[in-house]
LOVEX-329073 format. One record per residue (C-alpha): x, y, z. Coordinates in steps of 0.5 Angstrom, whole numbers, padded with zeros to 4 digits, always signed. Example, Ala and Ser with C-alpha at 12.3 -4.5 7.8 and 13.67 -1.06 7.14 Angstrom:
2
+0025-0009+0016/+0027-0002+0014/
END
This chain:
89
-0090+0095-0057/-0095+0091-0055/-0095+0082-0052/-0101+0079-0053/-0099+0075-0048/-0102+0077-0041/-0096+0081-0036/-0093+0077-0032/-0087+0077-0028/-0082+0071-0029/-0083+0074-0037/-0076+0079-0039/-0075+0083-0045/-0069+0086-0049/-0068+0091-0055/-0062+0089-0060/-0058+0084-0055/-0060+0088-0047/-0065+0089-0042/-0071+0092-0044/-0076+0093-0038/-0081+0090-0040/-0089+0094-0038/-0097+0093-0037/-0100+0095-0042/-0108+0096-0042/-0108+0093-0035/-0106+0086-0037/-0101+0086-0044/-0094+0086-0044/-0090+0094-0047/-0083+0094-0049/-0080+0101-0051/-0077+0100-0057/-0073+0106-0060/-0075+0108-0068/-0071+0105-0073/-0072+0096-0075/-0070+0092-0068/-0070+0085-0065/-0074+0085-0059/-0074+0077-0056/-0078+0075-0049/-0077+0070-0045/-0080+0067-0040/-0078+0064-0033/-0081+0061-0028/-0077+0057-0022/-0084+0054-0020/-0082+0049-0027/-0076+0047-0025/-0078+0045-0018/-0083+0042-0021/-0079+0038-0026/-0074+0036-0020/-0080+0035-0014/-0082+0029-0022/-0076+0027-0022/-0075+0025-0015/-0083+0021-0015/-0080+0017-0021/-0074+0014-0018/-0076+0013-0011/-0082+0008-0016/-0077+0005-0020/-0073+0003-0014/-0080+0000-0010/-0080-0004-0017/-0074-0006-0017/-0074-0009-0009/-0080-0012-0011/-0077-0014-0016/-0071-0018-0013/-0074-0019-0007/-0077-0025-0007/-0071-0029-0010/-0067-0029-0005/-0072-0029+0000/-0073-0035-0005/-0066-0037-0005/-0063-0036+0002/-0069-0041+0006/-0071-0045+0001/-0067-0052-0001/-0068-0056-0007/-0074-0062-0007/-0067-0066-0008/-0063-0066-0001/-0070-0068+0002/
END
């Protein structure tokens, strides 16, 4: 069977739930050897860089939120620590 997806090392295939080799077809497409008859063929794509990118993105968002929280709460603390009430003067 030839699949019209570009071949990439992140793809894997199963035929009837069992791992099957994914082959290059026509130089750049994907192919799976399937015996005669009716079968369930499943193609799965896993790219480790996607997980790393999501983790890095989550880390940047957390750092941004922490900086925002520090900027928002910082001036309030300074005012309450250094300033006396206007009635005390």
